[in-house]
Backbone as CSV, one residue per row, in Angstrom:
resi,resn,N_x,N_y,N_z,CA_x,CA_y,CA_z,C_x,C_y,C_z
1,UNK,-8.543,-23.796,-46.162,-7.149,-24.082,-46.884,-6.099,-23.381,-45.562
2,UNK,-5.274,-24.231,-45.249,-4.279,-23.132,-44.378,-3.222,-22.965,-44.906
3,UNK,-2.854,-21.855,-44.008,-1.712,-20.463,-45.109,-0.139,-21.586,-44.396
4,UNK,0.716,-21.738,-45.180,2.103,-21.483,-44.697,2.544,-20.706,-44.029
5,UNK,2.876,-20.951,-42.637,3.935,-19.874,-42.250,2.442,-18.959,-41.158
6,UNK,1.502,-19.329,-40.863,0.361,-18.376,-40.826,1.006,-17.405,-39.391
7,UNK,1.733,-18.132,-38.610,1.732,-17.552,-37.296,2.736,-16.571,-37.433
8,UNK,3.999,-16.544,-38.267,4.534,-15.424,-39.076,3.472,-14.221,-39.895
9,UNK,2.755,-14.787,-40.987,1.757,-14.129,-41.170,0.528,-12.868,-39.991
10,UNK,0.383,-13.564,-38.996,-0.296,-13.207,-37.720,0.504,-12.068,-37.261
11,UNK,1.681,-12.511,-37.218,2.720,-11.444,-36.425,2.922,-10.015,-36.814
12,UNK,3.180,-10.458,-38.130,3.319,-9.207,-39.315,2.208,-8.187,-38.916
13,UNK,1.126,-9.265,-39.502,-0.629,-8.496,-39.742,-0.482,-7.520,-38.367
14,UNK,-0.594,-8.175,-37.457,-0.621,-7.494,-35.973,0.334,-6.035,-36.203
15,UNK,1.430,-6.504,-36.388,2.325,-5.529,-36.162,2.575,-3.869,-37.357
16,UNK,1.559,-4.671,-38.440,1.752,-3.335,-39.317,0.370,-2.642,-39.153
17,UNK,-0.648,-3.307,-38.526,-1.800,-2.667,-38.339,-1.656,-1.614,-36.585
18,UNK,-0.459,-2.291,-36.309,-0.380,-1.296,-34.757,0.411,0.008,-35.081
19,UNK,1.473,-0.157,-36.305,2.158,0.689,-36.918,1.409,2.062,-37.510
20,UNK,0.863,1.397,-38.262,-0.227,2.179,-39.100,-0.942,2.848,-38.590
21,UNK,-1.624,2.693,-36.976,-3.049,3.271,-36.228,-2.158,3.818,-35.736
22,UNK,-0.464,3.286,-35.063,0.042,4.846,-34.511,0.663,5.839,-35.299
23,UNK,0.778,5.748,-36.674,0.884,6.506,-37.548,-0.471,7.769,-37.784
24,UNK,-1.301,7.038,-37.892,-2.611,7.594,-37.659,-2.499,8.546,-36.282
25,UNK,-2.785,8.177,-34.694,-2.471,8.626,-33.660,-1.756,10.046,-33.758
26,UNK,-0.067,9.538,-33.803,0.727,10.226,-33.920,0.597,11.961,-35.081
27,UNK,-0.130,11.749,-36.319,-0.041,12.838,-37.422,-1.537,13.289,-36.393
28,UNK,-2.221,12.823,-35.405,-3.131,13.348,-35.076,-3.009,14.467,-33.752
29,UNK,-2.266,13.940,-33.444,-0.931,14.266,-32.081,-0.392,16.017,-32.682
30,UNK,0.178,15.718,-33.766,0.997,16.758,-34.629,-0.030,17.959,-34.923
31,UNK,-1.043,17.652,-35.224,-1.891,18.644,-36.170,-2.933,19.203,-34.604
32,UNK,-3.288,18.428,-33.468,-3.944,18.969,-33.074,-3.509,19.728,-31.542
33,UNK,-1.823,19.335,-31.151,-1.308,19.700,-29.986,-0.200,21.122,-30.397
34,UNK,0.309,20.255,-31.928,1.624,21.447,-31.735,0.942,22.255,-32.874
35,UNK,-0.185,21.906,-33.842,-0.219,22.691,-34.757,-1.376,23.301,-34.224
36,UNK,-2.439,23.165,-33.244,-3.137,24.100,-32.908,-4.725,23.864,-33.115
37,UNK,-4.695,22.295,-33.889,-6.144,21.509,-34.139,-6.239,22.042,-35.800
38,UNK,-8.128,21.553,-35.960,-8.358,21.436,-37.382,-9.619,22.589,-37.176
39,UNK,-9.830,23.330,-38.851,-10.469,23.922,-39.097,-11.250,24.209,-40.176
40,UNK,-11.797,25.088,-40.854,-12.408,25.220,-42.342,-12.284,26.233,-42.895
41,UNK,-11.518,27.322,-42.300,-11.499,28.790,-42.749,-10.368,29.810,-43.416
42,UNK,-9.625,28.221,-43.655,-8.682,29.807,-44.657,-7.250,29.555,-43.786
43,UNK,-7.545,29.282,-43.115,-6.004,29.258,-41.860,-5.598,28.253,-41.948
44,UNK,-4.265,27.752,-41.243,-3.521,26.914,-41.156,-4.544,26.002,-40.307
45,UNK,-5.601,26.194,-39.667,-6.340,24.948,-39.242,-6.452,24.776,-40.305
46,UNK,-7.624,24.941,-41.076,-7.874,23.845,-42.303,-6.801,23.238,-43.283
47,UNK,-5.581,24.345,-43.199,-4.127,23.320,-43.895,-4.111,22.070,-42.994
48,UNK,-4.691,22.250,-42.060,-4.102,20.815,-40.821,-4.935,19.204,-41.085
49,UNK,-6.051,19.848,-42.006,-6.614,18.675,-42.284,-5.930,17.463,-43.728
50,UNK,-5.129,18.387,-44.929,-3.883,17.955,-45.294,-3.221,16.627,-44.948
51,UNK,-2.713,17.100,-44.147,-2.125,15.681,-43.520,-2.718,14.562,-42.321
52,UNK,-3.521,15.052,-41.938,-4.033,14.638,-40.897,-5.215,13.507,-42.084
53,UNK,-5.896,13.801,-43.076,-6.616,12.899,-44.070,-5.861,12.023,-44.955
54,UNK,-4.608,12.910,-45.171,-3.857,12.152,-46.361,-2.929,10.623,-45.732
55,UNK,-2.433,11.089,-44.437,-1.936,9.881,-43.885,-3.149,8.665,-43.341
56,UNK,-4.123,9.095,-43.135,-5.581,8.629,-42.985,-5.698,7.599,-43.721
57,UNK,-5.922,8.130,-44.640,-6.516,7.784,-45.962,-5.345,6.713,-47.189
58,UNK,-4.524,7.735,-47.406,-3.539,7.541,-48.630,-2.560,6.410,-48.388
59,UNK,-2.338,6.377,-46.787,-1.580,5.483,-46.118,-2.068,4.153,-45.148
60,UNK,-2.216,4.633,-44.612,-3.285,3.961,-43.460,-4.264,2.714,-44.081
61,UNK,-5.131,4.051,-44.934,-6.469,2.925,-45.509,-5.777,2.037,-46.661
62,UNK,-5.136,2.684,-47.439,-4.719,2.394,-48.674,-4.041,0.796,-48.366
63,UNK,-2.870,0.938,-47.637,-2.199,-0.084,-46.920,-3.403,-1.623,-46.601
64,UNK,-3.921,-1.431,-45.724,-4.884,-2.122,-45.598,-5.549,-2.428,-47.027
65,UNK,-6.181,-1.846,-47.396,-6.671,-2.340,-49.284,-6.003,-3.466,-50.088
66,UNK,-4.263,-3.344,-49.693,-3.592,-3.994,-51.018,-3.303,-5.497,-49.760
67,UNK,-3.515,-5.530,-49.213,-3.008,-6.789,-47.976,-4.495,-7.496,-48.060
68,UNK,-6.301,-7.012,-47.902,-6.762,-7.824,-47.852,-7.043,-9.194,-48.457
69,UNK,-6.444,-9.043,-49.698,-7.055,-10.114,-50.531,-5.622,-11.768,-49.344
70,UNK,-4.547,-10.737,-48.559,-3.645,-12.057,-48.103,-4.204,-12.507,-46.407
71,UNK,-5.783,-11.988,-46.271,-6.129,-12.113,-44.999,-6.804,-14.006,-45.085
72,UNK,-6.399,-15.335,-44.178,-7.023,-16.734,-44.526,-8.211,-16.890,-44.179
73,UNK,-8.788,-15.993,-43.720,-9.848,-15.926,-42.786,-11.357,-15.323,-43.971
74,UNK,-10.604,-14.917,-44.837,-11.261,-14.344,-46.117,-11.515,-15.410,-47.457
75,UNK,-10.738,-16.003,-47.528,-10.473,-16.974,-48.574,-11.582,-17.557,-49.129
76,UNK,-12.786,-17.887,-47.852,-13.186,-19.184,-48.296,-14.675,-18.143,-48.614
77,UNK,-14.507,-16.599,-48.184,-15.306,-15.607,-49.180,-15.462,-15.406,-50.777
78,UNK,-16.274,-15.272,-51.258,-16.369,-15.009,-53.000,-15.408,-13.917,-53.208
79,UNK,-15.000,-14.388,-54.581,-13.708,-13.064,-54.885,-14.455,-11.954,-55.387
80,UNK,-15.798,-12.245,-55.551,-16.767,-11.072,-56.087,-16.583,-9.738,-54.596
81,UNK,-17.000,-10.802,-53.814,-16.988,-10.063,-52.302,-15.824,-9.258,-51.812
82,UNK,-14.264,-9.938,-51.949,-13.252,-9.197,-51.858,-12.983,-8.104,-52.631
83,UNK,-13.141,-8.556,-54.131,-12.686,-7.362,-55.096,-13.862,-5.774,-54.314
84,UNK,-14.870,-6.270,-54.201,-15.656,-4.961,-53.364,-15.165,-4.396,-52.546
85,UNK,-14.866,-5.073,-51.543,-14.008,-4.979,-50.366,-12.621,-3.871,-50.782
86,UNK,-11.674,-4.678,-51.717,-10.795,-3.971,-51.869,-11.452,-2.847,-52.400
87,UNK,-12.315,-2.296,-53.454,-12.400,-1.274,-53.972,-12.956,-0.465,-53.283
88,UNK,-14.036,-1.113,-52.172,-14.343,-0.076,-51.465,-13.155,0.803,-50.683
89,UNK,-12.318,0.145,-50.125,-10.965,0.591,-48.967,-10.739,1.723,-49.907
90,UNK,-9.971,1.663,-51.471,-9.672,2.415,-51.948,-10.438,3.448,-52.564
91,UNK,-11.517,3.372,-52.406,-12.207,4.687,-52.510,-12.634,5.337,-51.659
92,UNK,-12.541,4.946,-50.502,-12.659,5.338,-48.828,-11.312,6.606,-48.977
93,UNK,-10.284,5.934,-49.283,-8.742,6.706,-49.181,-9.006,7.671,-50.281
94,UNK,-9.544,7.492,-51.555,-9.192,8.556,-52.525,-10.532,9.367,-52.209
95,UNK,-11.476,9.750,-52.047,-12.449,10.448,-51.035,-11.763,11.092,-49.815
96,UNK,-10.446,10.632,-48.815,-10.132,11.594,-48.095,-9.079,11.921,-48.605
97,UNK,-8.512,11.581,-50.041,-7.631,12.216,-50.272,-8.278,13.228,-51.468
98,UNK,-9.109,13.234,-51.910,-9.731,14.768,-52.520,-9.973,15.942,-51.600
99,UNK,-10.637,15.479,-50.058,-10.712,16.541,-49.265,-9.372,17.404,-48.658
100,UNK,-8.370,16.411,-49.078,-7.154,17.014,-48.281,-6.431,17.385,-49.260
101,UNK,-6.927,17.302,-50.393,-6.252,18.253,-51.329,-6.889,20.106,-51.517
102,UNK,-8.233,19.234,-51.685,-9.451,20.645,-51.370,-8.501,21.494,-50.435
103,UNK,-8.533,21.116,-49.367,-8.141,21.541,-47.749,-7.218,22.648,-47.873
104,UNK,-5.934,21.972,-48.449,-4.623,22.830,-48.801,-4.653,23.574,-50.144
105,UNK,-5.085,23.312,-50.919,-5.748,24.535,-52.319,-6.039,25.926,-51.702
106,UNK,-7.410,25.646,-51.133,-8.251,26.580,-50.342,-7.335,26.930,-49.375
107,UNK,-6.267,26.684,-48.524,-5.440,27.580,-48.135,-4.253,27.680,-48.351
108,UNK,-4.120,27.886,-49.477,-2.830,28.390,-50.122,-3.936,29.433,-50.621
109,UNK,-4.820,29.383,-51.343,-6.144,30.265,-52.483,-5.861,31.210,-51.625
110,UNK,-5.919,31.633,-49.582,-6.680,32.074,-49.012,-5.627,32.928,-48.872
111,UNK,-4.495,32.761,-48.755,-3.381,33.669,-47.906,-2.200,34.124,-49.062
112,UNK,-2.908,33.743,-50.348,-2.195,33.988,-51.346,-0.960,33.616,-51.647
113,UNK,-0.326,32.196,-51.296,0.511,31.352,-51.234,0.712,30.739,-53.175
114,UNK,1.741,30.358,-53.525,1.745,29.795,-54.745,1.443,28.605,-54.766
115,UNK,0.762,27.687,-55.636,0.348,26.290,-55.363,1.534,26.202,-56.930
116,UNK,1.712,24.664,-56.135,2.702,23.778,-57.293,3.726,24.107,-57.744
117,UNK,4.708,24.718,-56.295,5.991,24.624,-56.827,7.172,23.825,-56.325
118,UNK,6.422,23.004,-55.558,7.508,22.390,-54.759,7.667,20.990,-54.888
119,UNK,8.625,20.518,-54.570,8.883,18.837,-55.712,7.648,18.035,-54.514
120,UNK,7.396,17.996,-53.122,6.130,17.591,-52.797,4.848,17.650,-53.502
121,UNK,4.596,18.901,-53.927,3.508,19.039,-55.039,3.387,18.454,-55.847
122,UNK,4.248,18.038,-56.626,4.475,17.344,-57.723,4.314,15.903,-57.728
123,UNK,5.127,15.796,-57.199,4.999,14.366,-56.713,3.802,13.635,-55.901
124,UNK,3.298,14.647,-55.264,1.677,14.129,-54.413,0.729,14.501,-55.349
125,UNK,0.300,15.274,-56.077,-0.347,15.178,-57.355,-0.280,14.396,-58.558
126,UNK,0.798,14.027,-59.103,1.449,12.690,-59.758,0.259,12.063,-59.321
127,UNK,0.928,11.441,-57.944,0.292,9.726,-57.590,-1.395,10.118,-57.224
128,UNK,-1.847,11.253,-56.605,-3.077,11.435,-57.203,-3.797,10.951,-58.060
129,UNK,-3.577,11.416,-58.884,-3.619,11.628,-60.445,-3.743,9.864,-60.818
130,UNK,-2.655,9.531,-60.741,-2.228,7.829,-60.915,-3.265,6.868,-59.712
131,UNK,-3.463,7.098,-58.862,-4.070,6.252,-58.008,-6.092,6.538,-58.023
132,UNK,-6.381,7.688,-58.732,-7.630,7.493,-59.108,-7.829,6.541,-60.251
133,UNK,-6.796,6.764,-61.462,-6.711,6.279,-62.920,-6.611,4.589,-62.470
134,UNK,-5.552,4.126,-61.182,-6.241,2.760,-60.983,-7.115,2.138,-60.631
135,UNK,-7.514,3.205,-59.399,-8.871,2.755,-59.225,-10.126,2.917,-59.719
136,UNK,-10.552,3.417,-60.988,-10.685,3.407,-61.968,-10.995,2.500,-62.915
137,UNK,-10.248,1.919,-63.687,-9.656,0.983,-64.086,-9.958,-0.274,-63.698
138,UNK,-9.291,-0.466,-62.419,-9.525,-2.003,-61.347,-11.065,-2.115,-61.370
139,UNK,-11.891,-0.969,-61.177,-13.359,-1.226,-60.940,-14.069,-1.412,-62.095
140,UNK,-13.520,-1.055,-63.919,-14.309,-1.665,-64.809,-13.714,-2.799,-65.695
141,UNK,-11.978,-3.046,-65.215,-11.827,-4.271,-65.667,-12.056,-5.408,-65.282
142,UNK,-11.730,-5.268,-63.277,-11.708,-6.348,-62.512,-13.203,-6.506,-61.592
143,UNK,-13.806,-5.348,-61.385,-15.017,-5.612,-60.493,-15.995,-5.760,-61.509
144,UNK,-16.603,-5.062,-62.040,-17.544,-5.339,-63.133,-17.461,-6.880,-63.958
145,UNK,-18.237,-6.645,-64.499,-18.435,-8.161,-65.198,-18.089,-7.875,-67.086
146,UNK,-17.759,-6.663,-67.383,-17.335,-6.363,-68.420,-16.418,-6.758,-69.220
147,UNK,-14.949,-6.969,-69.033,-14.169,-7.234,-69.584,-13.771,-8.818,-69.458
148,UNK,-13.182,-9.061,-70.643,-12.673,-10.223,-71.224,-12.044,-10.515,-70.568
149,UNK,-11.722,-11.748,-70.000,-10.654,-12.550,-69.288,-9.370,-12.580,-69.789
150,UNK,-9.127,-12.527,-70.990,-8.044,-12.196,-71.746,-7.038,-10.817,-71.310
151,UNK,-7.873,-9.923,-70.894,-7.841,-8.701,-70.721,-7.652,-8.757,-69.261
152,UNK,-8.278,-8.969,-68.431,-7.922,-9.309,-67.014,-6.470,-9.915,-66.456
153,UNK,-6.317,-11.422,-67.499,-5.185,-11.528,-67.488,-3.315,-11.209,-68.007
154,UNK,-3.813,-9.913,-68.631,-3.405,-9.331,-69.806,-3.088,-7.750,-68.612
155,UNK,-3.513,-7.512,-68.248,-3.715,-5.928,-67.122,-2.944,-5.886,-65.506
156,UNK,-3.684,-7.834,-65.192,-3.502,-7.844,-63.920,-1.907,-7.720,-63.081
157,UNK,-0.744,-8.150,-63.756,0.417,-7.838,-63.537,0.864,-6.274,-63.270
158,UNK,0.655,-5.530,-64.501,0.202,-4.135,-64.467,-0.412,-3.547,-63.205
159,UNK,-1.564,-4.381,-63.039,-2.218,-3.559,-61.808,-1.862,-3.970,-60.770
160,UNK,-1.421,-5.093,-60.712,-0.327,-5.455,-58.913,0.874,-4.333,-58.802
161,UNK,1.920,-4.535,-60.218,2.924,-3.545,-59.704,2.308,-2.429,-59.792
162,UNK,2.002,-1.229,-60.756,1.616,-0.179,-60.043,0.590,0.497,-58.758
163,UNK,0.182,-0.546,-58.224,-1.049,-0.483,-57.099,0.426,0.110,-56.053
164,UNK,1.779,-1.154,-56.216,2.752,-1.380,-54.791,3.663,0.330,-55.382
165,UNK,3.639,0.734,-56.751,4.737,1.931,-56.949,3.985,3.175,-56.515
166,UNK,2.350,2.763,-56.867,1.952,4.045,-56.425,1.719,4.143,-54.797
167,UNK,1.912,3.041,-53.914,1.728,3.233,-52.588,3.500,3.624,-51.964
168,UNK,4.010,2.868,-52.533,5.951,3.493,-52.110,5.971,4.781,-52.369
169,UNK,5.399,5.356,-53.593,5.129,6.806,-53.848,4.600,7.644,-53.180
170,UNK,3.462,6.996,-52.225,2.617,7.922,-51.624,3.686,8.427,-50.067
171,UNK,3.952,6.886,-49.768,4.920,7.251,-48.524,6.322,8.126,-48.962
172,UNK,6.886,8.164,-50.134,7.746,9.125,-50.359,7.481,10.529,-50.618
173,UNK,5.687,10.889,-50.961,5.400,12.303,-50.893,5.252,12.445,-49.186
174,UNK,4.511,11.714,-48.595,4.379,12.254,-47.007,5.739,12.742,-46.484
175,UNK,6.392,11.673,-46.977,7.953,12.402,-45.928,8.419,13.425,-46.289
176,UNK,7.987,14.019,-47.755,8.522,15.210,-48.104,7.685,16.174,-47.744
177,UNK,6.209,16.067,-47.751,5.463,16.947,-47.053,5.750,16.917,-45.732
178,UNK,6.053,16.277,-45.206,5.892,16.562,-43.231,7.356,17.729,-43.054
179,UNK,8.833,17.019,-43.800,10.152,18.069,-43.939,9.595,18.857,-44.234
180,UNK,8.637,19.330,-45.191,8.284,20.246,-45.515,7.908,21.606,-44.746
181,UNK,6.474,21.319,-44.230,5.687,21.733,-43.050,6.989,21.931,-42.066
182,UNK,7.789,21.180,-41.681,8.610,21.006,-40.402,9.494,22.589,-40.590
183,UNK,10.241,22.647,-42.106,11.059,23.529,-42.320,9.972,24.927,-42.494
184,UNK,9.122,24.746,-43.105,8.195,26.379,-42.794,7.911,26.465,-41.267
185,UNK,7.525,25.648,-40.476,6.636,25.706,-39.266,7.489,26.384,-37.776
186,UNK,8.914,25.359,-37.939,10.080,25.547,-37.310,11.311,26.543,-37.439
187,UNK,10.594,27.714,-38.331,11.750,28.634,-39.145,12.236,29.475,-37.582
188,UNK,11.393,29.466,-37.231,11.903,30.635,-36.087,12.480,29.904,-34.657
189,UNK,12.170,28.602,-34.697,12.466,27.838,-33.131,13.609,27.355,-33.949
190,UNK,13.890,26.873,-35.144,15.347,26.266,-35.418,15.410,25.001,-35.772
191,UNK,14.769,24.278,-36.542,14.342,22.658,-37.349,15.773,21.682,-36.391
192,UNK,17.042,22.776,-36.874,17.797,21.755,-36.376,18.897,22.206,-34.751
193,UNK,17.568,22.198,-34.226,17.942,22.243,-32.693,17.183,21.321,-32.130
194,UNK,16.171,20.365,-32.516,15.911,18.844,-32.224,14.710,19.896,-31.245
195,UNK,14.324,20.507,-31.726,12.479,20.754,-31.208,11.785,19.809,-30.819
196,UNK,10.798,19.638,-29.623,10.075,18.230,-29.583,9.014,18.153,-30.999
197,UNK,9.033,19.329,-31.451,7.964,18.999,-32.463,8.477,18.174,-33.681
198,UNK,9.643,18.694,-34.088,10.566,18.331,-34.756,10.508,16.892,-34.354
199,UNK,10.987,16.426,-33.262,11.831,14.954,-32.999,10.426,13.799,-33.053
200,UNK,9.216,14.564,-32.444,7.227,13.958,-32.865,7.498,13.467,-34.234
201,UNK,7.535,14.497,-34.789,7.350,14.752,-36.324,8.351,13.512,-37.199
202,UNK,9.394,13.760,-36.927,10.531,12.654,-37.241,9.889,10.937,-37.232
203,UNK,9.439,11.015,-36.050,9.321,9.836,-35.563,8.359,9.285,-36.193
204,UNK,7.150,10.342,-36.522,5.890,9.492,-37.014,6.185,9.338,-39.191
205,UNK,7.197,9.888,-39.438,7.943,9.513,-40.492,8.757,8.230,-40.322
206,UNK,8.889,7.943,-39.639,9.832,6.715,-39.374,8.742,5.422,-38.938
207,UNK,7.208,5.726,-38.664,6.338,4.889,-38.324,5.868,4.575,-39.876
208,UNK,5.742,5.653,-40.917,4.884,5.169,-41.537,5.829,4.947,-42.880
209,UNK,7.244,4.628,-42.805,8.480,3.870,-43.372,8.224,2.575,-43.332
210,UNK,8.281,2.664,-41.697,7.954,1.160,-40.978,6.630,0.174,-41.843
211,UNK,5.143,0.999,-41.595,4.569,0.663,-41.857,4.441,0.112,-43.612
212,UNK,4.506,1.236,-43.987,5.357,0.523,-45.992,5.857,-0.579,-46.431
213,UNK,6.937,-0.582,-45.332,7.616,-2.150,-45.389,7.181,-3.068,-45.034
214,UNK,6.616,-2.970,-44.119,5.985,-4.547,-43.566,4.668,-4.765,-44.632
215,UNK,3.705,-3.585,-44.828,2.767,-3.840,-45.897,3.452,-4.886,-47.261
216,UNK,4.697,-4.023,-47.646,5.597,-4.738,-48.967,5.723,-5.973,-48.620
217,UNK,6.219,-6.225,-47.572,6.908,-8.012,-47.024,5.396,-8.723,-47.361
218,UNK,4.251,-8.346,-46.449,3.274,-9.089,-46.719,2.891,-9.217,-48.023
219,UNK,2.767,-8.727,-48.693,2.084,-8.437,-50.162,2.995,-9.483,-51.003
220,UNK,4.338,-9.121,-50.522,4.957,-10.262,-51.741,5.187,-11.358,-51.494
221,UNK,4.930,-11.844,-50.108,5.001,-12.801,-50.026,4.416,-14.291,-50.771
222,UNK,4.922,-14.829,-51.514,4.018,-15.752,-52.435,3.460,-17.180,-51.603
223,UNK,3.956,-17.186,-50.521,3.250,-18.009,-49.388,1.871,-18.199,-48.858
224,UNK,1.622,-16.188,-48.682,0.674,-15.887,-48.266,-0.469,-15.649,-49.233
225,UNK,-0.191,-15.600,-50.836,-1.439,-15.558,-51.565,-2.906,-16.238,-51.646
226,UNK,-3.822,-15.548,-51.590,-5.012,-16.183,-51.842,-5.211,-16.945,-52.643
227,UNK,-5.114,-18.289,-52.218,-5.446,-19.770,-53.795,-6.331,-19.454,-54.634
228,UNK,-5.599,-19.893,-55.633,-6.439,-19.590,-56.929,-7.457,-20.458,-56.633
229,UNK,-8.690,-19.997,-57.291,-9.608,-21.016,-57.254,-9.969,-21.821,-58.285
230,UNK,-10.288,-23.030,-58.329,-9.826,-24.343,-59.274,-10.583,-23.856,-60.649
231,UNK,-9.807,-23.975,-61.581,-10.936,-23.764,-62.942,-12.128,-24.772,-63.149
232,UNK,-13.530,-23.722,-63.250,-14.520,-24.683,-63.699,-14.861,-25.591,-64.805
233,UNK,-15.338,-26.877,-64.262,-15.635,-27.962,-65.229,-16.844,-28.399,-65.155
234,UNK,-17.573,-28.832,-66.815,-19.207,-29.324,-66.831,-18.138,-30.656,-66.087
235,UNK,-19.207,-30.793,-64.921,-19.309,-31.541,-64.491,-21.371,-32.429,-64.558
236,UNK,-21.541,-33.819,-64.989,-22.782,-33.909,-64.445,-22.928,-35.426,-63.988
237,UNK,-24.031,-35.759,-63.306,-24.134,-36.977,-62.545,-24.693,-38.083,-63.913
238,UNK,-23.778,-39.327,-63.738,-24.006,-40.662,-64.724,-25.226,-41.227,-63.821
239,UNK,-26.540,-41.169,-64.421,-27.974,-42.206,-63.640,-27.632,-43.073,-63.791
240,UNK,-26.483,-44.300,-64.873,-26.014,-45.777,-64.621,-24.825,-46.035,-63.683
241,UNK,-24.610,-44.930,-62.707,-23.677,-45.280,-61.967,-23.300,-46.323,-60.877
242,UNK,-22.861,-47.174,-60.688,-23.389,-47.975,-60.025,-23.483,-47.807,-58.190
243,UNK,-23.716,-48.739,-56.966,-23.400,-48.033,-56.369,-22.357,-47.833,-55.344
244,UNK,-21.472,-46.387,-54.951,-20.563,-46.583,-54.224,-19.568,-45.518,-55.914
245,UNK,-19.819,-45.537,-56.477,-18.956,-45.355,-57.630,-19.661,-43.924,-57.925
246,UNK,-18.379,-42.662,-57.632,-18.686,-41.627,-58.323,-18.850,-41.541,-60.403
247,UNK,-19.283,-42.085,-60.313,-18.972,-42.055,-62.313,-19.533,-40.361,-62.895
248,UNK,-18.915,-40.021,-63.397,-19.093,-37.893,-63.775,-18.535,-38.419,-65.152
249,UNK,-19.818,-37.894,-66.036,-19.432,-37.405,-67.049,-18.645,-35.795,-67.342
250,UNK,-17.483,-35.595,-67.625,-16.772,-34.306,-67.938,-16.486,-34.127,-69.207
251,UNK,-16.785,-32.810,-69.250,-16.485,-32.296,-70.698,-14.910,-31.801,-70.946
252,UNK,-14.043,-32.512,-71.299,-12.730,-32.341,-71.752,-12.368,-31.459,-72.549
253,UNK,-13.436,-30.615,-73.137,-12.863,-29.356,-74.312,-11.662,-28.627,-74.084
254,UNK,-11.610,-28.145,-73.231,-10.362,-28.008,-72.542,-9.047,-27.910,-72.235
255,UNK,-9.150,-29.349,-72.611,-8.103,-30.506,-72.212,-6.778,-30.730,-73.416
256,UNK,-6.033,-30.440,-73.467,-4.973,-30.593,-74.423,-5.116,-32.136,-74.703
257,UNK,-4.366,-32.025,-76.336,-4.773,-33.327,-76.904,-4.111,-34.598,-75.807
258,UNK,-2.624,-34.361,-75.557,-2.390,-35.348,-75.020,-2.886,-36.116,-73.988
259,UNK,-3.505,-35.288,-72.822,-3.915,-35.367,-71.898,-5.065,-36.050,-72.226
260,UNK,-5.804,-35.880,-72.655,-7.202,-36.671,-73.877,-6.640,-38.079,-74.049
261,UNK,-5.651,-38.088,-74.722,-4.610,-39.652,-75.341,-4.420,-40.289,-74.248
262,UNK,-3.892,-39.615,-72.680,-3.890,-40.041,-71.838,-4.823,-41.016,-70.956
263,UNK,-5.767,-39.957,-71.244,-7.200,-40.617,-70.270,-8.072,-41.686,-70.989
264,UNK,-7.835,-41.567,-72.067,-8.365,-42.584,-72.799,-7.957,-44.435,-73.259
265,UNK,-6.357,-43.891,-73.021,-5.750,-45.019,-72.610,-5.900,-45.505,-71.392
266,UNK,-5.789,-44.781,-70.261,-6.242,-45.325,-69.145,-7.324,-45.780,-68.626
267,UNK,-8.423,-44.946,-69.607,-9.975,-45.749,-69.346,-10.190,-47.183,-70.213
268,UNK,-9.309,-47.262,-71.172,-9.549,-48.760,-72.105,-8.420,-49.910,-71.254
269,UNK,-7.109,-49.184,-70.219,-7.191,-50.387,-69.520,-7.918,-50.780,-68.171
270,UNK,-8.616,-50.020,-67.848,-9.345,-50.284,-66.799,-10.397,-50.759,-67.484
271,UNK,-10.800,-50.769,-68.507,-12.062,-51.595,-69.134,-11.825,-53.316,-69.299
272,UNK,-9.968,-53.017,-69.524,-9.371,-54.347,-69.845,-9.286,-54.698,-68.856
273,UNK,-8.638,-54.211,-67.670,-8.900,-54.921,-66.524,-10.024,-55.519,-66.009
274,UNK,-10.920,-55.007,-65.920,-12.432,-55.424,-65.370,-12.949,-56.443,-66.208
275,UNK,-12.485,-56.595,-67.697,-12.712,-58.044,-68.166,-11.956,-58.983,-68.010
276,UNK,-10.759,-59.073,-67.065,-10.446,-60.314,-67.165,-10.808,-60.347,-65.991
277,UNK,-10.849,-59.339,-64.970,-11.554,-60.014,-63.561,-12.811,-61.136,-63.431
278,UNK,-13.645,-60.234,-64.546,-15.122,-61.014,-64.714,-14.595,-62.312,-65.196
279,UNK,-13.286,-62.535,-65.917,-13.433,-63.861,-66.944,-12.689,-64.642,-65.577
280,UNK,-12.047,-63.975,-64.626,-11.518,-64.861,-63.454,-12.609,-65.429,-63.109
281,UNK,-13.274,-64.803,-62.556,-14.412,-65.095,-61.716,-15.556,-66.220,-62.102
282,UNK,-15.240,-65.943,-63.521,-16.245,-66.554,-64.274,-15.887,-68.795,-64.303
283,UNK,-13.971,-68.308,-64.130,-14.136,-69.650,-64.318,-13.721,-70.267,-63.106
284,UNK,-14.106,-69.655,-61.904,-14.203,-70.387,-60.537,-15.365,-70.859,-60.409
């Protein structure tokens, strides 16, 4: 099935992936060049894993997971496969987020720095908990074949809304974290003097905002939604069908009464028309 506005979608998709990838690259340049690299020894090098993994997993990979259903070349794939890819990407992001949390808590504890005192930490930990709950509920309700369809239909709007809310909150928390780190790291040189690291990292923040805006725009366009799968009906071949006529016996157990009545009247008119045609031929 062709997508409406395919060229516009493709342009926004490429732009979002490019901006998201640049966000990851900028983060790696920041921690490797300006913050002296990565390590796992309780020093600031271990802390550097926190922004690197958060931007990679919580921002970039989560954004891809959100729009994976919108890719038109996957519409022919089974819904179960796409659900598995969606859940798999979120799982990878969750694993990276957990490692990032371990690194920052380990760094704080090694240097006797208090934990959970800033707004960034409050918002960040809250959104991590909500994200993991969202992932678990999504797996048990939508991926595994246990939940009834009525429950899935009831939860789906909340699942979509909470996913976008979490993604937006993640970007907000990332911006708070970047700003907080710059205030601490550039205290001596002066953040207000536009040092190269400050300008570079501010640009990283703008890239994350732009990435989030592109993801939000793609996922909220109704014309780019994955087409709904047709409702399954029981169709059985009719052995007495004439050649060239696809006569099928249809189970109308889920059809409303007015529709059944209309179908009955249409069949009756068709039978009357056939009888009249036969009568005309017999008189010729």
